[in-house]
C-alpha positions as a printed Julia matrix, in Angstrom:
135×3 Matrix{Float64}:
  -0.23  106.74  -44.06
  -3.36  108.71  -44.95
  -2.03  109.42  -48.45
  -1.51  105.71  -49.06
  -5.08  104.99  -47.96
  -6.41  107.68  -50.3
  -4.3   106.25  -53.14
  -5.65  102.76  -52.38
  -9.25  104.03  -52.48
  -8.61  105.79  -55.81
  -7.14  102.61  -57.3
 -10.21  100.69  -56.1
 -12.53  103.2   -57.79
 -10.52  103.03  -61.01
 -10.71   99.23  -60.98
 -14.46   99.43  -60.36
 -14.81  101.74  -63.37
 -12.86   99.34  -65.6
 -14.9    96.38  -64.38
 -18.13   98.23  -65.13
 -16.9    98.72  -68.71
 -16.26   94.99  -69.15
 -12.51   94.93  -68.6
 -10.85   92.08  -66.69
  -8.08   93.09  -64.29
  -4.78   91.34  -64.97
  -2.66   93.09  -62.36
  -3.19   95.92  -59.92
  -1.68   97.62  -56.92
  -2.96   96.94  -53.41
  -4.48   93.6   -54.37
  -4.63   90.58  -52.16
  -4.57   88.04  -54.99
  -3.34   89.74  -58.18
   0.29   90.72  -58.7
   1.29   94.39  -58.84
   1.93   95.7   -62.36
   5.49   96.09  -63.58
   6.71   99.63  -64.3
   6.27  100.65  -67.94
   9.11  102.78  -69.34
  10.11  103.44  -65.73
   6.67  104.81  -64.8
   4.53  103.24  -62.11
   1.08  102.16  -63.21
  -1.8   101.15  -60.96
  -3.86   98.76  -63.1
  -3.45   96.65  -66.23
  -6.65   95.2   -67.7
  -7.94   93.56  -70.88
 -11.22   93.45  -72.76
 -12.14   90.89  -75.39
 -14.52   92.57  -77.82
 -16.48   90.12  -79.97
 -16.28   90.55  -83.73
 -19.35   88.79  -85.07
 -18.46   88.88  -88.73
 -15.18   87.03  -88.15
 -16.17   84.83  -85.17
 -13.14   86.12  -83.28
 -12.39   88.42  -80.43
 -10.43   91.62  -80.62
  -8.45   92.15  -77.44
  -8.15   95.63  -76.02
  -5.58   96.41  -73.34
  -5.86   99.22  -70.8
  -3.4   100.84  -68.45
  -4.84  102.64  -65.44
  -3.12  105.33  -63.42
  -4.43  107.56  -60.66
  -3.27  111.12  -60.23
  -3.23  113.3   -57.14
  -3.28  117.08  -56.91
   0.53  117.11  -56.72
   0.81  114.95  -59.85
  -1.29  117.42  -61.83
   1.15  120.2   -60.93
   4.17  118.12  -61.98
   5.57  119.27  -65.36
   6.76  115.71  -66.13
   3.16  114.45  -66.19
   2.66  115.13  -69.89
   5.82  113.2   -70.77
   4.57  110.29  -68.69
   1.21  110.27  -70.47
   2.84  110.51  -73.9
   5.14  107.58  -73.13
   2.29  105.45  -71.79
   0.21  106.06  -74.93
   3.08  104.83  -77.1
   2.96  101.4   -75.45
   1.88   98.51  -77.64
   0.8    95.18  -76.28
   1.68   91.79  -77.63
   0.75   91.44  -81.32
   1.17   95.23  -81.72
  -2.2    96.23  -80.27
  -2.66   99.79  -79.13
  -3.27  100.51  -75.47
  -5.8   102.88  -73.9
  -4.7   104.82  -70.82
  -7.4   105.4   -68.2
  -6.43  108.29  -65.93
  -8.23  108.56  -62.61
  -8.38  112.17  -61.42
  -9.96  113.66  -58.28
 -13.39  115.04  -59.13
 -12.49  118.62  -58.23
  -9.44  118.54  -60.55
 -11.07  117.12  -63.69
 -11.18  120.48  -65.5
  -7.49  121.08  -64.87
  -6.64  117.59  -66.13
  -8.81  118.09  -69.21
  -7.0   121.34  -69.99
  -3.63  119.57  -69.68
  -4.75  116.75  -71.97
  -6.09  119.23  -74.53
  -2.53  120.52  -75.12
  -1.44  117.13  -76.48
  -1.57  115.82  -80.05
  -4.86  114.48  -81.38
  -3.46  110.94  -81.67
  -2.35  110.95  -78.03
  -5.61  112.52  -76.81
  -7.64  109.73  -78.42
  -5.81  107.11  -76.35
  -6.38  108.84  -72.99
  -9.66  108.58  -71.07
 -10.18  110.76  -68.01
 -12.13  109.2   -65.15
 -13.42  111.5   -62.36
 -12.96  109.83  -58.98
 -15.13  111.11  -56.14
 -13.58  111.46  -52.7
């Protein structure tokens, strides 16, 4: 029960981070009003959000889509984590838009997560953003 409460708090902090960056939450876990996100390639995700960036020279908006996941200490020690991150970065949204993956990591494990991400390809690394979550 305590682990689920910690997970819920981490998801809340990740959603707060996305909202502060201008993203609008489309679906998220532990929400009273929004639906939970569907698994992507069999992997559970915590948040799906969008951001409409204005393009002034074309009078249009460019939509950015974000997937948010939170990791625990056990997840960082899991060897399948890198495969999960690679698969999530290969996701394309409707109209073939690329997706950014926001990864919420406990603050004391951010260096370990950064070292794991640094082993990936440059193209994959550019799509992953690490977010330190304080306890």
